C-alpha positions as a Markdown table, in Angstrom:
| # | Residue | x | y | z |
|---|---|---|---|---|
| 1 | Unk | 6.2 | 6.3 | -19.1 |
| 2 | Unk | 2.8 | 7.9 | -18.6 |
| 3 | Unk | 2.1 | 9.8 | -15.4 |
| 4 | Unk | -0.5 | 8.2 | -13.2 |
| 5 | Unk | -2.8 | 9.1 | -10.4 |
| 6 | Unk | -4.7 | 6.9 | -8.0 |
| 7 | Unk | -8.1 | 8.4 | -7.4 |
| 8 | Unk | -11.6 | 7.1 | -7.8 |
| 9 | Unk | -13.2 | 7.3 | -11.2 |
| 10 | Unk | -16.6 | 9.1 | -10.8 |
| 11 | Unk | -18.0 | 7.4 | -13.8 |
| 12 | Unk | -17.4 | 3.7 | -13.4 |
| 13 | Unk | -16.3 | 3.5 | -9.7 |
| 14 | Unk | -14.3 | 0.4 | -10.6 |
| 15 | Unk | -12.3 | 0.5 | -7.3 |
| 16 | Unk | -15.4 | 0.4 | -5.0 |
| 17 | Unk | -14.6 | -3.2 | -3.8 |
| 18 | Unk | -10.8 | -2.8 | -3.6 |
| 19 | Unk | -9.4 | -3.1 | -0.1 |
| 20 | Unk | -6.2 | -1.2 | -1.0 |
| 21 | Unk | -8.1 | 1.7 | -2.5 |
| 22 | Unk | -10.5 | 1.8 | 0.5 |
| 23 | Unk | -7.5 | 2.1 | 2.8 |
| 24 | Unk | -5.9 | 4.8 | 0.5 |
| 25 | Unk | -2.9 | 2.5 | -0.2 |
| 26 | Unk | -1.2 | 2.4 | -3.6 |
| 27 | Unk | -3.1 | 0.0 | -5.8 |
| 28 | Unk | -1.4 | -1.2 | -9.0 |
| 29 | Unk | -4.7 | -2.0 | -10.7 |
| 30 | Unk | -6.9 | 1.2 | -10.1 |
| 31 | Unk | -4.8 | 4.0 | -11.5 |
| 32 | Unk | -5.8 | 6.9 | -13.8 |
| 33 | Unk | -3.9 | 8.6 | -16.6 |
| 34 | Unk | -2.7 | 12.0 | -15.4 |
| 35 | Unk | -3.2 | 14.0 | -18.6 |
| 36 | Unk | -2.1 | 17.3 | -17.2 |
| 37 | Unk | -2.3 | 19.5 | -14.2 |
| 38 | Unk | -2.9 | 23.2 | -13.7 |
| 39 | Unk | -1.6 | 24.0 | -10.3 |
| 40 | Unk | -3.7 | 22.0 | -7.8 |
| 41 | Unk | -6.2 | 20.9 | -10.5 |
| 42 | Unk | -5.5 | 17.4 | -12.0 |
| 43 | Unk | -6.9 | 16.5 | -15.4 |
| 44 | Unk | -7.5 | 12.7 | -15.5 |
| 45 | Unk | -8.7 | 9.8 | -17.6 |
| 46 | Unk | -9.8 | 6.4 | -16.5 |
| 47 | Unk | -8.1 | 3.6 | -18.6 |
| 48 | Unk | -11.1 | 1.3 | -18.0 |
| 49 | Unk | -14.0 | 3.4 | -19.2 |
| 50 | Unk | -12.1 | 6.3 | -20.8 |
| 51 | Unk | -14.0 | 8.9 | -18.8 |
| 52 | Unk | -12.1 | 12.3 | -18.4 |
| 53 | Unk | -12.6 | 14.7 | -15.5 |
| 54 | Unk | -10.8 | 17.3 | -13.5 |
| 55 | Unk | -10.1 | 17.2 | -9.8 |
| 56 | Unk | -9.2 | 20.2 | -7.6 |
| 57 | Unk | -6.9 | 18.7 | -5.0 |
| 58 | Unk | -7.4 | 21.8 | -2.8 |
| 59 | Unk | -11.2 | 21.4 | -2.7 |
| 60 | Unk | -13.1 | 19.0 | -0.5 |
| 61 | Unk | -11.7 | 15.4 | -1.0 |
| 62 | Unk | -13.8 | 13.5 | -3.5 |
| 63 | Unk | -15.1 | 16.6 | -5.3 |
| 64 | Unk | -14.7 | 16.5 | -9.1 |
| 65 | Unk | -15.9 | 18.3 | -12.1 |
| 66 | Unk | -16.3 | 17.2 | -15.7 |
| 67 | Unk | -13.6 | 18.2 | -18.1 |
| 68 | Unk | -14.5 | 21.1 | -20.3 |
């Protein structure tokens, strides 16, 4: 089973009209592949648009940086 994370994709923003995501509840549809993590930094991929990015969970919420 793949590890999953439920955070907004900065590329396609597919969850923008989802009430569960807006309320920060678990949504079975808008999950991301958790490729790896390095301490508080998550490395993610969106299954919908295949965009990859990194998210520092200690930084300001919503902040993300492209994967290197």
